[in-house]
N, C-alpha and C positions, 0 to 999 in steps of 0.2 A: 289666339286669333286664327281662324281657319283660312285656308288658301282662298284668295278671291275676295276676302272681306277688306273693305277700305275704311280709312279714318275720315273720309269726307263727310260733310253734312248729309242728312237723309233727304232724298228727293221726294218721298211720299210717305204717308202714314196710313194707318187703318187696320181693321181686324183681318184675320186670315180669311182667304176666299172660301166661299161655301161651295156647294155642289152645283156649280154653274160653269158655262162655257167662257173661255177667255175673251172671245169676241164681244160678248155682251156685258158680262160682269153683273154685279148686283148693285142696288141703290147705295148701299153703304160705302162700297169701294169708290163709286163714281163721285159721291160727295166728298170722300176723303181726298181723292186725287185733286178735285177742283179746289178744295180748301187749302191743300198743301201748296198748289201752284199760286194761289192768290196771296197766301201769307208770305211765301219765300221770295217771290218776285225775282227769280234768277235772271241775270242778265241786265238788271237795272232798269227795265222798262216794263210797261204794262202790256199784257197780252190780251188781244181781242180774239174772238172765236170766228171760225169759219164753219160752214156747214160740212158735215162729214160726207154728204152725198157728193158735193163738188170735189172734195179732196179724194175720195175713192176713184172718181172718174179720172182725175189728174194722175193718180198713182197707176192706174190701169194703162194709161198711155206711156208712162215712164218706163214700165217693164219691158214692153215690146213695141216701140213706136213704128217699126217698119211694117207691122201687120195690122195697124189700126186703121179704121175707116176715117173718112174726112170728117164725119159728124163727131166721132170720138175725139179727134184732134181739136175740133172746135170747142168741145166740151172741156177738154183739158186746158186750152188757152183761157177759157172763161174762168176756170178754177184758179189758174195762175193769176189772173187779174184780181180775183177775189182775195187771194193771199196777199198780193201787193197792197190792196186798199185797206185791209182789215187787220194786218199783222205788223207789229213793230219789230219783234226780234225772233219770232217763230216762223220757220220756213221749212219746206221739204226739199232738201238738196236732190238734184236729179241730174245725172250725167247726160241723159238723153235730151233734156230741154233745159239747159243752164240758164236761159233767159227768164225762167220762172223763179229762180232763186233771188234773194235780196241782193247778193253780191258774190263775186267769185271767191271760192275757198271758204264759204261760210260754214262754220261748224257749231255745234251746240255745246260740246263739252269743253270746259276750261280747266286747267290744272293737270296734275299727274294722272296717268291712266289708272284705271281701277285694278288692273292686274300687272304682274311683273313682266320683266323682259322675257322674250321667247327663249325657252330652254329645252324644247322638245325636238331633238335631233331627228332629221329625216333619214330613214334607212334607204340608202341608195340602191341596194340590190333589190329590195322589195319594190321601190319606185320604178325601176327599170323593168321589172317583171310584168307590170301592168300598164306600162307606157306604150300603148299601141298607136300606130299611125292613124287610126280611125278617130282618135280623140281630137276634137276641134281645138285648134290653136295650141298644140301640145308644146310644153316648155322644151328648151334645148337640153336640159339636164336636171338632175335632182337638186332641189334647193338645200341650203344648209339646215334650215328649220322647217318643220311642218306648217302648212297653212292653218288658219284658225277656223274652227267650226263651232258656232254658237247654237246650243240646243235649249229649247224651251222645256219646262218640266210638265206642268199640268195640261192634260189633254193632248200632249205630244208624246211623252214617254210613259206617263201614268195617268190614272183618273182617281181622284179622291173624293170622298163623300162623308158627311157626318151621319148619314143613315147606315145602319148595319148592312153589310154585303156578305152573303153566305160564302162566297168563294174568293174573298179578298186575299191578296198575297201578303200584305202587312197590316197591322193595326198599330197606329202611332198615337200615343197619348200626347195631347197638346194642351197647355194651360191657356184658357181663354177667360178673361174677366175673373180671375182668381179661382176658376174651377178647372179640373182636368177633364177633357173631352176626347174620346176616342175618334181618330180619323181612320176610315177604312180605304185602303189603297189597292187598286188593281194595276198590275203591270200591263203595258201594252204588249200584245203578242210579238215575239221576235226581239224584244227590247235588249235582252242579254246578248244575243248574237250581234245585234246592231252596235251596241256599245263597244264590244270587243273588236269588231271589224273597223269601224270608222276610226277608232283611236290608233290603229296602225298607220293611218295616213294623215291624221289631223291632230292638231292641239285642241283638246276639247274644253269648252267653257259652257257650263250650265247657267243660264241666265233666266231667272224666274221672277215673276211679279209677286211671289208669295213671300212670307216672312221666314227668317232663318229658323225660328223655333219649330216650324213645320217642315220646311224644306231640308234642313240639314239631316234630321233623323231619317227622312225618306231617302235622301241620297246615300246616307250610310248604309242602308239596307239594300238599295238598288245597285249601287256601284261597288260591289264586293271586290272586283278586280282592280279598283283604283284607276280607272281609265280617265277620269275627269281631272283635269289639271287645275281649273279654277271654278269657283262658285260665286255668282252674283245674285242679289236679291232685290226686293222691292225698293230699298233705299237707293239702289244704283239706277233705278229707272227714272224716266223723265215724265213728270205729270203734265200731260197735254191733252186738252179737249176732253177731259174726263176719263182718260185712259192712261195706262202705264206703257210708255214707249221705251224701247230698248235702243239707246243711241250707240251705234257701233263705233263711233269715233272715241268713245270713252275707254275703248280697249287698247288703244295705242298700236294697233295692227294695221298693216297694209290692206286697204279695203279691196284691192284687186285680188287678195288672197284670203278673203274673209267671206263666210257663208253663214246665214242664220236659217235654222229649221224651226218653224213655229206654226201652230195652227191658226193663230190670230193675225190677220193683216195689220191690225192696229199696232201690234207690237213692233213691226218693222216699218212703220209709216215714214220714218226719216230715211230709210235705206231700202226701198222696194227693189232696187236693182241687185241687191245682194241676197234676196230671199229665195229659199227653196221651200215653197208652200207645202203643207201637209194637212190632211183632213183631221178633224177632231176625233179623239178616241174617247168613248164612254164606257162601253162594256162588250163590244163585239168580239167574240172569241175567235172569229175567222178573219180578223183584220190582218192584212199583209203589207200595210204601208211602209213600215220600217224595213222589212225584208226587201221590198221592191226598190227602196231608196239606196241600198248599199252600192250597186254598181254605178249609179249616177254620181254618187259622192266620191267614189273611187276615181272616176274620170275627172271630176271637178278638181280634185287634189293635184291633178297633173297638167292642168291648162295654165297658160300664161296669165289669163285674166278671167276670173270667175264671172265678172259682170258681163263681159261679152258673151261668154258661154251661156249664161242664164237668159240673156236677151235673145240670143239666136234660137234657143230651144224653148222660149216662153216659160222659163221656170222648170224646164225638163217635164213639160206637160204635152200630151198625156204620157203616162208612164207604162213601160212594158213590164209585165209580171216577171218575177225573178226566175221562175221555173220554165218560162217560155223562151229564155235566151239560149242560144247555142253554146255548147261547151262551157256552161256555167259550172262552178264548183259546188259540190254538195254542201249544204250548211253543216257546221260542226256542232250546232246546237239546234234543238227543236224550238217550236214557238213558245213553249213555257220555260225554256232555259236549260233543259236536260241535255247533257252531252250525248251525241249520237256516236255509237261505237260502230266502226266500219265493219 
């Protein structure tokens, strides 16, 4: 059994995702997610649906309530009212507007966490090196263990396609319906540097809505330095409103020290306050999103509460480019993963 795999029952079923964006998905995945939710009936009650338009408005106000307009707050309260009226056990927890939740302390996950106890010790000397007084709500000192960083795979770290790609970085054979099919994988620019750098400050969890038979070989090829501590897959997701949602409470980590990096807002619908949004990667060779994210995640790893940090900075948006920063370190690797010799 690989790190991160759990013995709990599967949360969703269906075929491997095709060459589509996480935020939309394809008809097969949506149907599979809905069927899985209807058949399993987790929580012992029926789930009614709300409109995603109202929910998205609600989430928008959760992330940065201090900077929302009155009309946006009214829309959020309307959405919260819809959640109350149409949902029996599904709710979107929100630290900014707790009255919108069904009850205090409501969580989705029950049972043991999907990953083991924290065991990634924090390097106190490195922590202190980057613990500048400019960091918002800086911790008093280095923690015993690293905080938890949850990374999406598809369209965040890589892009995969069933269609042949001339400059693909990997070709992964996957068995689908009894036949072997090649999947062409493009690495996002700077992903090698990104994985090496963030793993110095964070316990890394790759949480994907894809199946292990695809995600595991991709991660084996991508994570050659073994920076990822845990891997979670589609069966660990929560089938909700036709989407695969990643419930951060299933990790068993302190949510004030947990951040999720994902291109799809639906993936973190239960915890928008913990999200570090990132744009979708398809094939842009000039993409710098991962490189630009490194300094922000370095600061987040040293704050007392990532939720407050992300709220204050509106998810660290807009973001400063890496090379425009003063006294920034030169990258040790280039955008395609080659070591840079000084």
